[in-house]
VOMINU-273485 format. One record per residue (C-alpha): x negated, y, z negated; residue number from 1; residue in three letters. Coordinates in nm, 4 decimals, always signed. Each point is the difference from the previous one (the first is absolute). Example, Ala and Ser with C-alpha at 12.3 -4.5 7.8 and 13.67 -1.06 7.14 Angstrom:
NODE       c1       c2       c3 num residu
NODE  -1.2300  -0.4500  -0.7800   1    Ala
NODE  -0.1370  +0.3440  +0.0660   2    Ser
***
This chain:
NODE       c1       c2       c3 num residu
NODE  +3.6372 +17.0435  -0.2749   1    Met
NODE  -0.1952  -0.3240  +0.0767   2    Ile
NODE  +0.0584  -0.1346  +0.3488   3    Lys
NODE  -0.0820  -0.3584  +0.1317   4    Ile
NODE  -0.0907  -0.0452  +0.3606   5    Thr
NODE  -0.1034  -0.3090  +0.1974   6    Leu
NODE  -0.1049  -0.0182  +0.3726   7    Ala
NODE  -0.1663  -0.2658  +0.2076   8    Gly
NODE  -0.0085  -0.2527  +0.2852   9    Val
NODE  +0.0404  -0.3718  -0.0111  10    Asn
NODE  +0.0365  -0.3026  +0.2148  11    His
NODE  +0.3655  +0.1013  +0.0757  12    Lys
NODE  -0.0689  +0.3445  +0.1188  13    Thr
NODE  -0.3378  -0.0106  +0.1638  14    Ala
NODE  -0.1955  -0.2479  +0.2060  15    Pro
NODE  -0.3256  -0.1393  -0.1314  16    Val
NODE  -0.2088  +0.2277  +0.2252  17    Glu
NODE  +0.1558  +0.2978  -0.1865  18    Ile
NODE  -0.0313  -0.1578  -0.3459  19    Arg
NODE  -0.3504  -0.0856  +0.0273  20    Glu
NODE  -0.0922  +0.3651  +0.1001  21    Lys
NODE  +0.1962  +0.1370  -0.3070  22    Ile
NODE  -0.1359  -0.2546  -0.2474  23    Ala
NODE  -0.2515  +0.0978  -0.2634  24    Tyr
NODE  -0.2696  -0.2683  -0.0499  25    Pro
NODE  -0.2126  -0.0040  -0.3103  26    Lys
NODE  -0.2585  +0.2442  +0.1334  27    Asp
NODE  +0.2568  +0.2743  +0.0815  28    Thr
NODE  +0.2590  -0.0592  -0.2698  29    Phe
NODE  -0.1755  +0.1996  -0.2826  30    Ile
NODE  -0.0643  +0.3068  +0.2096  31    Pro
NODE  +0.3558  -0.0117  +0.1284  32    Ala
NODE  +0.1595  -0.0189  -0.3516  33    Ile
NODE  -0.2150  +0.2677  -0.1325  34    Asp
NODE  +0.0827  +0.2302  +0.2866  35    Ala
NODE  +0.3698  -0.0786  -0.0442  36    Leu
NODE  -0.0115  +0.0783  -0.3726  37    Ser
NODE  -0.1383  +0.3417  +0.0843  38    Lys
NODE  +0.2800  +0.1008  +0.2185  39    Glu
NODE  +0.2061  +0.2851  -0.1168  40    Glu
NODE  +0.2981  -0.0881  -0.2325  41    Ser
NODE  -0.1162  -0.3722  -0.0229  42    Val
NODE  -0.0041  -0.1023  -0.3666  43    Leu
NODE  -0.0394  -0.3795  +0.0438  44    Glu
NODE  -0.0478  -0.2217  +0.3041  45    Cys
NODE  -0.0645  -0.3564  +0.1130  46    Val
NODE  -0.0910  -0.1440  +0.3427  47    Ile
NODE  +0.0972  -0.3632  +0.0681  48    Leu
NODE  -0.1853  -0.1356  +0.3008  49    Ser
NODE  +0.0373  -0.3667  +0.1404  50    Thr
NODE  +0.0003  -0.1419  +0.3451  51    Cys
NODE  +0.3813  +0.0217  -0.0043  52    Asn
NODE  +0.0544  +0.3367  -0.1463  53    Arg
NODE  -0.1603  +0.3347  -0.1029  54    Val
NODE  +0.2099  +0.2126  -0.2372  55    Glu
NODE  -0.0647  +0.3136  -0.1990  56    Ile
NODE  +0.1999  +0.0761  -0.3189  57    Leu
NODE  -0.0249  +0.3434  -0.1574  58    Thr
NODE  +0.1245  +0.1763  -0.3044  59    Ile
NODE  +0.0358  +0.3749  +0.0637  60    Thr
NODE  +0.1400  +0.3028  -0.1789  61    Ser
NODE  +0.3254  +0.1668  +0.1165  62    Asn
NODE  -0.0206  -0.0929  +0.3787  63    Ile
NODE  -0.0049  -0.3111  +0.2042  64    Tyr
NODE  -0.3002  -0.0182  +0.2370  65    Pro
NODE  +0.1472  -0.0013  +0.3617  66    Glu
NODE  -0.0719  -0.2954  +0.2300  67    Pro
NODE  -0.2455  +0.2282  +0.1896  68    Glu
NODE  -0.2013  +0.0060  -0.3243  69    Phe
NODE  -0.0677  -0.3717  +0.0275  70    Phe
NODE  -0.0528  -0.0164  +0.3729  71    Thr
NODE  -0.2321  +0.2880  -0.0376  72    Gly
NODE  -0.1873  -0.1732  -0.2717  73    Phe
NODE  -0.0293  -0.3219  +0.1994  74    Phe
NODE  -0.1363  +0.1903  +0.2966  75    Ser
NODE  -0.2552  +0.1966  -0.2107  76    Arg
NODE  -0.1357  -0.3195  -0.1586  77    Thr
NODE  +0.0158  -0.1918  +0.3268  78    His
NODE  -0.1663  +0.1916  +0.2802  79    Pro
NODE  +0.1032  -0.2753  +0.2546  80    Ser
NODE  +0.3543  +0.0723  -0.0695  81    Leu
NODE  -0.0139  +0.3615  +0.1416  82    Ala
NODE  +0.1545  -0.0973  +0.3322  83    Ser
NODE  +0.2459  -0.2523  -0.1340  84    Ile
NODE  +0.3578  +0.1086  -0.1090  85    Pro
NODE  +0.0472  -0.1434  -0.3533  86    Ile
NODE  +0.3409  +0.1521  -0.0775  87    Arg
NODE  +0.2054  -0.2456  +0.2015  88    Pro
NODE  -0.1539  -0.2854  -0.2147  89    His
NODE  +0.0308  +0.1665  -0.3373  90    Leu
NODE  +0.2785  -0.0657  -0.2502  91    Tyr
NODE  +0.0519  +0.2572  -0.2677  92    Tyr
NODE  +0.1772  -0.0410  -0.3387  93    Lys
NODE  +0.0612  +0.2210  -0.2976  94    Thr
NODE  +0.0981  -0.0323  -0.3680  95    Asp
NODE  +0.1693  -0.3306  -0.0987  96    Ile
NODE  -0.0112  -0.1262  +0.3683  97    Asp
NODE  -0.3716  +0.0151  -0.0097  98    Ala
NODE  -0.0136  -0.1799  -0.3418  99    Val
NODE  +0.2394  -0.2690  +0.1328 100    Glu
NODE  -0.2169  -0.0595  +0.3106 101    His
NODE  -0.3088  -0.0451  -0.2117 102    Leu
NODE  +0.1962  -0.2475  -0.2298 103    Phe
NODE  +0.1018  -0.2016  +0.3174 104    Asn
NODE  -0.3550  +0.0158  +0.1369 105    Val
NODE  -0.1541  -0.1209  -0.3136 106    Thr
NODE  +0.2617  -0.2822  -0.0445 107    Ser
NODE  -0.0755  -0.1176  +0.3601 108    Ser
NODE  +0.3474  +0.0953  +0.1251 109    Leu
NODE  -0.1405  +0.2089  +0.2756 110    Asp
NODE  -0.2820  -0.2303  +0.1121 111    Ser
NODE  -0.0370  -0.1669  +0.3416 112    Met
NODE  +0.0442  -0.3261  -0.1880 113    Ile
NODE  +0.2563  +0.0594  -0.2739 114    Val
NODE  -0.1284  -0.1305  -0.3330 115    Gly
NODE  -0.3712  -0.0116  +0.0756 116    Glu
NODE  -0.1788  +0.0786  -0.3230 117    Pro
NODE  -0.3039  +0.1904  +0.1307 118    Gln
NODE  +0.1598  +0.3304  +0.0246 119    Ile
NODE  +0.0539  +0.0258  -0.3738 120    Thr
NODE  -0.3753  -0.0413  -0.0616 121    Gly
NODE  -0.0743  +0.2515  +0.2645 122    Gln
NODE  +0.2326  +0.2540  -0.1565 123    Val
NODE  -0.1741  -0.0516  -0.3358 124    Lys
NODE  -0.3386  +0.0369  +0.1629 125    Glu
NODE  +0.1064  +0.3307  +0.1608 126    Ala
NODE  +0.1203  +0.1272  -0.3345 127    Phe
NODE  -0.3198  -0.1028  -0.1752 128    Glu
NODE  -0.2163  +0.1632  +0.2668 129    Ser
NODE  +0.2011  +0.3276  -0.0161 130    Cys
NODE  -0.0088  -0.0192  -0.3823 131    Arg
NODE  -0.3837  -0.0191  -0.0025 132    Arg
NODE  -0.0003  +0.3153  +0.2190 133    Glu
NODE  +0.2308  +0.1781  -0.2461 134    Asn
NODE  +0.2845  +0.0571  +0.2446 135    Thr
NODE  +0.2486  -0.1836  -0.2281 136    Ile
NODE  +0.2068  +0.1843  -0.2527 137    Gly
NODE  +0.3002  -0.0876  -0.2346 138    Pro
NODE  +0.2542  -0.0165  +0.2956 139    Tyr
NODE  -0.1875  -0.2367  +0.2239 140    Leu
NODE  -0.1151  -0.2013  -0.2892 141    Asn
NODE  +0.3619  -0.0572  -0.0941 142    Gln
NODE  +0.1106  -0.0604  +0.3543 143    Ile
NODE  -0.2750  -0.2633  +0.0681 144    Phe
NODE  +0.0455  -0.1653  -0.3391 145    Gln
NODE  +0.3639  -0.0496  +0.0829 146    Arg
NODE  -0.0657  -0.1110  +0.3601 147    Ala
NODE  -0.2256  -0.2850  -0.1233 148    Val
NODE  +0.2340  -0.0858  -0.2739 149    Ser
NODE  +0.2780  -0.0267  +0.2617 150    Thr
NODE  -0.2038  -0.2167  +0.2233 151    Ala
NODE  -0.0776  -0.2343  -0.2932 152    Lys
NODE  +0.3815  -0.0265  -0.0702 153    Arg
NODE  +0.0655  -0.0735  +0.3686 154    Val
NODE  -0.2569  -0.2683  +0.0154 155    Arg
NODE  +0.1057  -0.1676  -0.3327 156    Ser
NODE  +0.3868  +0.0370  +0.0305 157    Glu
NODE  +0.0383  -0.0926  +0.3636 158    Thr
NODE  -0.1276  -0.2731  +0.2289 159    Ala
NODE  -0.1119  +0.2555  +0.2685 160    Ile
NODE  -0.3682  -0.1089  -0.0007 161    Ser
NODE  +0.0479  -0.3621  -0.0942 162    His
NODE  +0.0704  -0.1333  +0.3577 163    Leu
NODE  -0.2675  -0.0254  +0.2670 164    Pro
NODE  +0.0664  +0.2199  +0.3098 165    Val
NODE  -0.3174  -0.0602  +0.1984 166    Ser
NODE  -0.0901  -0.3147  +0.2025 167    Ile
NODE  -0.3429  -0.0437  -0.1619 168    Ser
NODE  +0.1335  +0.0301  -0.3488 169    Tyr
NODE  +0.2946  -0.2253  +0.0782 170    Ala
NODE  -0.2532  -0.2652  +0.1185 171    Ala
NODE  -0.1897  +0.0272  -0.3221 172    Cys
NODE  +0.3285  -0.0260  -0.2114 173    Gln
NODE  +0.0854  -0.3180  +0.2046 174    Leu
NODE  -0.3410  -0.1401  -0.0938 175    Ala
NODE  +0.0596  +0.0789  -0.3657 176    Arg
NODE  +0.3479  -0.1597  +0.0315 177    Lys
NODE  -0.1418  -0.3122  +0.1399 178    Ile
NODE  -0.2914  -0.0477  -0.2392 179    Phe
NODE  +0.1221  +0.1924  -0.3045 180    Gln
NODE  -0.3600  +0.0534  -0.1188 181    Asn
NODE  -0.2658  +0.1215  +0.2433 182    Met
NODE  -0.2908  -0.0180  -0.2302 183    Ser
NODE  -0.1085  -0.3587  +0.1116 184    Asn
NODE  +0.1022  +0.0382  +0.3762 185    Lys
NODE  -0.2214  +0.0594  +0.2986 186    Ser
NODE  +0.1245  +0.2192  +0.2939 187    Val
NODE  -0.1358  +0.0363  +0.3560 188    Leu
NODE  +0.0709  +0.3404  +0.1530 189    Leu
NODE  -0.0307  -0.0138  +0.3850 190    Leu
NODE  -0.0274  +0.3568  +0.1341 191    Gly
NODE  -0.1573  +0.3402  -0.0845 192    Gly
NODE  +0.2627  +0.2632  +0.0948 193    Gly
NODE  +0.2111  +0.2113  -0.2163 194    Glu
NODE  +0.2575  -0.2608  -0.0897 195    Met
NODE  -0.2807  -0.2407  -0.0848 196    Ala
NODE  -0.1653  +0.2637  -0.2199 197    Gln
NODE  +0.3265  +0.0626  -0.1849 198    Leu
NODE  +0.0438  -0.3759  -0.0524 199    Thr
NODE  -0.3568  -0.0306  -0.1334 200    Ala
NODE  +0.0664  +0.2867  -0.2454 201    Arg
NODE  +0.3201  -0.1587  -0.1239 202    His
NODE  -0.1502  -0.3437  -0.0317 203    Met
NODE  -0.2795  +0.1261  -0.2180 204    Lys
NODE  +0.2484  +0.1931  -0.2192 205    Lys
NODE  +0.1898  -0.3239  -0.0502 206    Met
NODE  -0.3211  -0.1536  -0.1256 207    Gly
NODE  -0.0552  -0.2673  +0.2728 208    Val
NODE  -0.2906  -0.2266  -0.1000 209    His
NODE  -0.1696  -0.0096  +0.3489 210    Ser
NODE  +0.0494  +0.2221  +0.3066 211    Leu
NODE  -0.1768  -0.0721  +0.3284 212    Thr
NODE  +0.0075  +0.2477  +0.2900 213    Val
NODE  -0.0423  -0.1269  +0.3508 214    Met
NODE  -0.0123  +0.2356  +0.3022 215    Thr
NODE  -0.1346  -0.0122  +0.3642 216    Arg
NODE  -0.2157  +0.2977  -0.0736 217    Asp
NODE  -0.2503  -0.1259  -0.2696 218    Pro
NODE  -0.1215  +0.3510  -0.0955 219    Gln
NODE  +0.3609  +0.1266  -0.0689 220    Lys
NODE  +0.0924  -0.3313  -0.1823 221    Gly
NODE  -0.3057  +0.0426  -0.2261 222    Met
NODE  +0.0877  +0.3623  -0.0734 223    Leu
NODE  +0.3557  -0.0963  -0.0932 224    Leu
NODE  -0.1167  -0.2912  -0.2108 225    Ala
NODE  -0.2484  +0.2239  -0.1831 226    Gly
NODE  +0.2753  +0.2573  -0.0808 227    Glu
NODE  +0.2366  -0.2698  -0.1498 228    Tyr
NODE  -0.2644  -0.2116  -0.1675 229    Glu
NODE  +0.0872  -0.2848  +0.2394 230    Ala
NODE  -0.2161  -0.2472  +0.1945 231    Ala
NODE  -0.0431  +0.0204  +0.3695 232    Phe
NODE  +0.0058  -0.2926  +0.2430 233    Ala
NODE  -0.0465  -0.0049  +0.3833 234    Pro
NODE  +0.2804  -0.1200  +0.2229 235    Met
NODE  -0.2012  -0.3147  +0.0863 236    Glu
NODE  +0.0666  -0.1373  -0.3499 237    Arg
NODE  +0.3827  +0.0502  +0.0253 238    Leu
NODE  +0.1026  -0.3698  -0.0534 239    Ser
NODE  -0.2615  -0.0475  -0.2771 240    Asp
NODE  +0.1183  +0.3082  -0.2011 241    Val
NODE  +0.3621  -0.0948  +0.0524 242    Met
NODE  -0.0742  -0.3462  -0.1490 243    Ala
NODE  -0.1080  +0.1909  -0.3214 244    Glu
NODE  +0.2831  +0.2434  -0.0066 245    Ser
NODE  +0.3441  -0.0170  -0.1618 246    Asp
NODE  +0.1493  +0.2808  +0.2355 247    Met
NODE  -0.0945  +0.1657  +0.3217 248    Val
NODE  +0.1198  +0.3482  +0.0906 249    Val
NODE  -0.0372  +0.1057  +0.3637 250    Cys
NODE  +0.0043  +0.3524  +0.1222 251    Ser
NODE  -0.2190  +0.0673  +0.3027 252    Thr
NODE  +0.0447  +0.1775  +0.3255 253    Gly
NODE  -0.0444  -0.3242  +0.2070 254    Ala
NODE  +0.2503  -0.0607  +0.2791 255    Asp
NODE  -0.0452  -0.3716  -0.0178 256    Thr
NODE  +0.0473  -0.2544  -0.2765 257    Tyr
NODE  -0.2987  -0.0293  -0.2256 258    Leu
NODE  +0.1409  -0.2908  -0.1870 259    Leu
NODE  +0.1077  -0.2811  +0.2277 260    Thr
NODE  +0.1273  -0.3458  -0.0702 261    Val
NODE  -0.3328  -0.1688  +0.0689 262    Pro
NODE  -0.1789  +0.2462  -0.2334 263    Ile
NODE  +0.2516  -0.0545  -0.2736 264    Met
NODE  +0.0028  -0.3799  +0.0443 265    Glu
NODE  -0.3827  -0.0033  -0.0550 266    Lys
NODE  +0.0290  +0.2284  -0.2990 267    Ala
NODE  +0.2776  -0.1968  -0.1649 268    Met
NODE  -0.2026  -0.3158  +0.0463 269    Glu
NODE  -0.2960  +0.1591  -0.1605 270    Gln
NODE  +0.2088  +0.1083  -0.3075 271    Arg
NODE  +0.1545  -0.3376  -0.0423 272    Gly
NODE  +0.3451  +0.1198  +0.1177 273    Phe
NODE  +0.0462  +0.2165  -0.3172 274    Lys
NODE  +0.2766  +0.2627  +0.0554 275    Pro
NODE  -0.1193  +0.3118  +0.1774 276    Leu
NODE  +0.2017  +0.3271  +0.0203 277    Phe
NODE  -0.0281  +0.2207  +0.3039 278    Leu
NODE  +0.1226  +0.3630  +0.0356 279    Ile
NODE  -0.0112  +0.1614  +0.3419 280    Asp
NODE  +0.0528  +0.3752  -0.0279 281    Ile
NODE  -0.1510  +0.0758  +0.3488 282    Ala
NODE  +0.1854  +0.1187  +0.3050 283    Val
NODE  -0.0608  -0.1715  +0.2403 284    Pro
NODE  -0.0093  -0.3039  -0.2243 285    Arg
NODE  -0.3386  -0.1651  -0.0986 286    Asn
NODE  +0.1312  -0.3415  -0.1013 287    Ile
NODE  +0.1679  -0.2438  +0.2463 288    Asp
NODE  +0.3609  -0.0504  -0.1352 289    Pro
NODE  -0.0357  -0.3792  +0.0867 290    Glu
NODE  -0.2287  -0.0306  -0.2909 291    Ile
NODE  +0.3059  +0.0146  -0.2341 292    Ser
NODE  +0.0779  -0.3538  +0.1359 293    Arg
NODE  -0.3254  -0.1455  -0.1652 294    Leu
NODE  +0.0429  -0.1781  -0.3342 295    Ser
NODE  -0.0771  +0.2198  -0.3071 296    Asn
NODE  -0.0340  +0.3285  +0.1975 297    Thr
NODE  +0.2314  +0.2838  -0.0949 298    Phe
NODE  +0.0042  +0.2812  +0.2469 299    Leu
NODE  +0.1608  +0.3443  -0.0529 300    Tyr
NODE  -0.0006  +0.2824  +0.2675 301    Asn
NODE  +0.0695  +0.3733  +0.0046 302    Ile
NODE  +0.3532  -0.0544  +0.0674 303    Asp
NODE  +0.0519  -0.2034  -0.3196 304    Asp
NODE  -0.1638  +0.2806  -0.1903 305    Leu
NODE  +0.1895  +0.2779  +0.1801 306    Lys
NODE  +0.3270  -0.1454  -0.1278 307    Thr
NODE  -0.1240  +0.0333  -0.3600 308    Val
NODE  -0.1425  +0.3513  +0.0664 309    Val
NODE  +0.3220  +0.1309  +0.1633 310    Glu
NODE  +0.2117  -0.1451  -0.2825 311    Ser
NODE  -0.2331  +0.1534  -0.2610 312    Asn
NODE  +0.0059  +0.3393  +0.1869 313    Gln
NODE  +0.3800  -0.0051  -0.0268 314    Lys
NODE  -0.0012  -0.0844  -0.3656 315    Glu
NODE  -0.2489  +0.2842  -0.0591 316    Arg
NODE  +0.2284  +0.2315  +0.1723 317    Glu
NODE  +0.2786  -0.1053  -0.2233 318    Met
NODE  -0.2219  +0.0500  -0.3074 319    Glu
NODE  -0.0575  +0.3727  +0.1161 320    Thr
NODE  +0.3476  +0.0819  -0.1223 321    Phe
NODE  -0.0784  -0.1006  -0.3575 322    Ala
NODE  -0.3403  +0.1767  +0.0431 323    Ala
NODE  +0.1643  +0.3324  +0.1091 324    Arg
NODE  +0.2346  -0.0142  -0.2944 325    Glu
NODE  -0.3017  -0.0201  -0.2210 326    Ile
NODE  -0.1630  +0.3066  +0.1829 327    Val
NODE  +0.3193  +0.1864  -0.0488 328    Gln
NODE  +0.0125  -0.0670  -0.3670 329    His
NODE  -0.3708  +0.1084  -0.0376 330    Glu
NODE  +0.0826  +0.3152  +0.2044 331    Ile
NODE  +0.2839  +0.0930  -0.2387 332    Ala
NODE  -0.2400  -0.0457  -0.2946 333    Leu
NODE  -0.2544  +0.2270  +0.1671 334    Phe
NODE  +0.2696  +0.2680  +0.0604 335    Gln
NODE  +0.0879  -0.0160  -0.3686 336    Lys
NODE  -0.3660  +0.0436  -0.0969 337    Trp
NODE  -0.0301  +0.2943  +0.2400 338    Arg
NODE  +0.3100  +0.1707  -0.1090 339    Ser
NODE  -0.1051  -0.0272  -0.3628 340    Glu
NODE  -0.3508  +0.1233  +0.0789 341    Arg
NODE  +0.1273  +0.2893  +0.2151 342    Ser
NODE  +0.2441  +0.1041  -0.2773 343    Ala
NODE  -0.2715  +0.0428  -0.2592 344    Val
NODE  -0.1221  +0.3404  +0.1212 345    Pro
NODE  +0.3562  +0.1241  +0.0546 346    Leu
NODE  +0.0834  -0.1051  -0.3560 347    Ile
NODE  -0.3066  +0.1694  -0.1411 348    Gln
NODE  +0.0899  +0.3248  +0.1986 349    Ala
NODE  +0.3505  -0.0089  -0.1383 350    Leu
NODE  -0.1200  -0.0608  -0.3572 351    Arg
NODE  -0.2373  +0.3072  +0.0262 352    Arg
NODE  +0.2778  +0.2033  +0.1462 353    His
NODE  +0.2515  -0.0859  -0.2860 354    Thr
NODE  -0.2720  +0.0403  -0.2637 355    Glu
NODE  -0.0661  +0.3460  +0.1158 356    Lys
NODE  +0.3691  +0.0815  -0.0045 357    Met
NODE  +0.0236  -0.1596  -0.3547 358    Tyr
NODE  -0.2841  +0.2175  -0.1293 359    Lys
NODE  +0.1233  +0.3075  +0.1712 360    Ser
NODE  +0.3492  -0.0443  -0.1739 361    Glu
NODE  -0.1624  -0.0554  -0.3334 362    Leu
NODE  -0.1880  +0.3113  +0.0326 363    Asp
NODE  +0.3114  +0.1829  +0.0985 364    Arg
NODE  +0.1834  -0.1211  -0.3192 365    Phe
NODE  -0.3031  +0.0321  -0.2270 366    Ser
NODE  +0.1579  +0.2858  -0.1928 367    Gly
NODE  +0.2953  -0.2123  -0.0938 368    Thr
NODE  -0.2041  -0.3188  -0.0612 369    Leu
NODE  -0.2430  +0.1873  -0.2224 370    Asp
NODE  +0.2886  +0.0625  -0.2392 371    Gly
NODE  +0.0494  -0.3637  -0.0460 372    Leu
NODE  -0.1545  -0.2218  -0.2679 373    Pro
NODE  -0.3067  -0.1963  +0.1360 374    Glu
NODE  +0.1896  -0.3387  -0.0032 375    Glu
NODE  +0.2863  +0.1521  +0.1982 376    Ser
NODE  -0.2331  +0.1411  +0.2618 377    Arg
NODE  -0.1497  -0.3511  +0.0411 378    Lys
NODE  +0.3435  -0.1653  +0.0349 379    Gln
NODE  +0.0918  +0.2635  +0.2684 380    Val
NODE  -0.3137  -0.0862  +0.2017 381    Lys
NODE  +0.0666  -0.3718  -0.0362 382    Ile
NODE  +0.3597  +0.0392  +0.1099 383    Leu
NODE  -0.0806  +0.2159  +0.3072 384    Thr
NODE  -0.2839  -0.2370  +0.1046 385    Gln
NODE  +0.2145  -0.3052  -0.0453 386    Ser
NODE  +0.2877  +0.1723  +0.2001 387    Leu
NODE  -0.2413  +0.0842  +0.2944 388    Ile
NODE  -0.1425  -0.3670  +0.0073 389    Asn
NODE  +0.3525  -0.1374  -0.0051 390    Lys
NODE  +0.1040  +0.2298  +0.2873 391    Met
NODE  -0.3110  -0.0830  +0.2068 392    Leu
NODE  +0.0004  -0.3651  -0.0453 393    His
NODE  +0.2495  -0.0876  +0.2807 394    Pro
NODE  -0.2109  +0.2350  +0.2247 395    Thr
NODE  -0.3092  -0.1893  -0.0762 396    Tyr
NODE  +0.1710  -0.3409  +0.0714 397    Gln
NODE  +0.1368  +0.1287  +0.3254 398    Thr
NODE  -0.3501  +0.1183  +0.1124 399    Leu
NODE  -0.1611  -0.3362  -0.0971 400    Arg
NODE  +0.2664  -0.1829  +0.2061 401    Asn
NODE  +0.0096  +0.2334  +0.2936 402    Ser
NODE  -0.0659  -0.1527  +0.3439 403    Ser
NODE  -0.0704  +0.3329  +0.1570 404    Asn
NODE  -0.2211  +0.2103  -0.2152 405    Ile
NODE  +0.0189  +0.2994  +0.2423 406    Glu
NODE  +0.3656  +0.0295  -0.0403 407    Glu
NODE  -0.0608  -0.0136  -0.3754 408    Ala
NODE  -0.2333  +0.3014  +0.0320 409    Trp
NODE  +0.2708  +0.2007  +0.1631 410    Glu
NODE  +0.2503  -0.1099  -0.2620 411    Trp
NODE  -0.2206  +0.0843  -0.2921 412    Ile
NODE  -0.0876  +0.3385  +0.1644 413    Ser
NODE  +0.3732  +0.0846  +0.0287 414    Arg
NODE  +0.1137  -0.1165  -0.3381 415    Cys
NODE  -0.2867  +0.1328  -0.2119 416    Tyr
NODE  -0.1169  +0.2941  +0.1980 417    Gly
NODE  -0.3651  -0.1266  +0.0519 418    Leu
NODE  -0.1664  +0.1204  +0.3256 419    Pro
NODE  -0.0578  -0.3001  +0.2351 420    Pro
NODE  -0.3809  +0.1138  +0.0424 421    Glu
NODE  -0.0460  -0.0641  -0.3750 422    Ile
NODE  +0.1426  -0.3535  +0.0301 423    Leu
NODE  -0.2257  -0.0613  +0.3044 424    Ser
NODE  -0.3106  +0.0933  -0.1975 425    Gln
NODE  +0.0946  -0.2165  -0.2848 426    Glu
NODE  +0.0581  -0.2999  +0.2393 427    Ala
NODE  -0.3421  +0.0174  +0.1415 428    Leu
NODE  -0.1500  +0.0054  -0.3580 429    Ser
NODE  +0.0844  -0.3409  -0.1519 430    Pro
NODE  -0.0142  -0.0255  -0.3677 431    Ser
NODE  -0.3155  -0.1192  -0.1860 432    Glu
NODE  +0.2059  -0.2771  -0.1663 433    Asp
NODE  +0.1132  -0.1521  +0.3431 434    Ser
NODE  -0.3531  +0.0111  +0.1199 435    Glu
NODE  -0.1215  -0.1862  -0.2980 436    Lys
NODE  +0.2532  -0.2661  +0.0365 437    Lys
NODE  -0.0896  -0.0565  +0.3603 438    Glu
NODE  -0.3776  +0.0396  +0.0755 439    Pro
NODE  -0.0722  +0.0928  +0.3640 440    Ala
NODE  -0.2829  -0.2499  +0.0272 441    Asp
NODE  +0.1861  -0.3114  -0.1180 442    Ala
NODE  -0.1131  -0.2802  +0.2257 443    Ala
NODE  +0.1986  -0.2814  +0.1512 444    Leu
NODE  -0.0911  -0.3533  -0.0899 445    Asp
NODE  -0.2856  -0.1297  +0.2079 446    Ser
NODE  +0.0759  -0.0469  +0.3862 447    Pro
NODE  +0.1180  -0.3523  +0.0812 448    His
NODE  +0.0055  -0.1204  -0.3608 449    Ser
NODE  +0.3547  -0.1329  +0.0105 450    Asn
NODE  +0.0413  -0.0582  +0.3789 451    Phe
NODE  -0.1285  -0.3289  +0.1348 452    Pro
NODE  -0.0315  -0.0118  +0.3829 453    Ile
NODE  +0.2015  -0.2809  +0.1362 454    Pro
NODE  +0.0816  +0.1357  +0.3485 455    Gly
NODE  -0.1599  +0.1855  +0.2935 456    Glu
NODE  -0.1995  +0.3167  -0.0845 457    Gln
NODE  +0.1442  +0.3212  +0.1259 458    Ser
NODE  -0.3310  +0.1136  +0.1311 459    Cys
***
């Protein structure tokens, strides 16, 4: 009997210092998945490794690998983990619970930021990498196809990813709301830290016409500008660059105001008092709040954006109810597929068993049948075959709709006198027809193809 098992650690169960030790970067991923595929009883396997989670999903025959199997594998493939207890951080799921967990992960319902889209692409990339290493078979192919399909439904049928839940993205969304079209706008970005980098990334994705980076450290500023195809300007040119900009976004680590009333008055005079929008996402603030009193200056600080973010986060949480209903619907469809697939070898075994009995009884009554005309003998065979098919049909339907195939084995064994070991052998030898209908090397659509990246990256 096929068994599905998932084990791993994530941002909820393990601190970053543990997660980074368990992670599989590109140079160790292939050796790890190859080693896993060679473990005894492992038929199919996938490793998903991101900065927020490392998970292993296996398909095995007859037995579920114990949690110690996974902790041992982590330790063998990461020598630095030898002295670190992994079990307290490990979650362990089997069968439909494992599948449901993967569906939730792929749909970003288990992410640090619910609704972020990067995890779907990461799941697809993990699947493709494992497929290239020939560790994917018909079961994992079906599970991952359905996981990605579920994520697409969640994204298209709910608003879980439509609302910004990061300060930097909220700032960019505010810019878009103010200007509608960013393709002819110039933005000055003050700062070179993580928040500034995320802001630069979002601005470029929004298609801003001109982005200028300004930092106190020229080398860092030029590197950031080069990464995002932006211009760099030294701090000495602050009022000149502001005079040419439509918006200024501040995010530095300075503990004093970088934009003061005198600086702003000079810049506004240079720009002919055209409106200038200012977004201060720094803590402590970089822009003197008194600037908002100046004519045609519009200042927004981090508290203004936090209100939007908190409201959006609550709305996302409300959307998770609808998202989880979609997941449950898809889980039910997977269970139906699995039951139908698992029933095939049992039906085949039962057919062979009844066919043997049918032929045995024909041989036993051959003396009587031989005395009948040819046409009558044909009619007797048709009648008996039809009777057998009609009697077995309800059994076939029950097997296909069974939610517990193991109970069905026992029931078939008792009712028809088939030894359970014969049924087990049949169940581990899927029919040729079922394999043809579902090739083991079927690929998911290309990673990230239908998933734009509007929010923070998960890594």
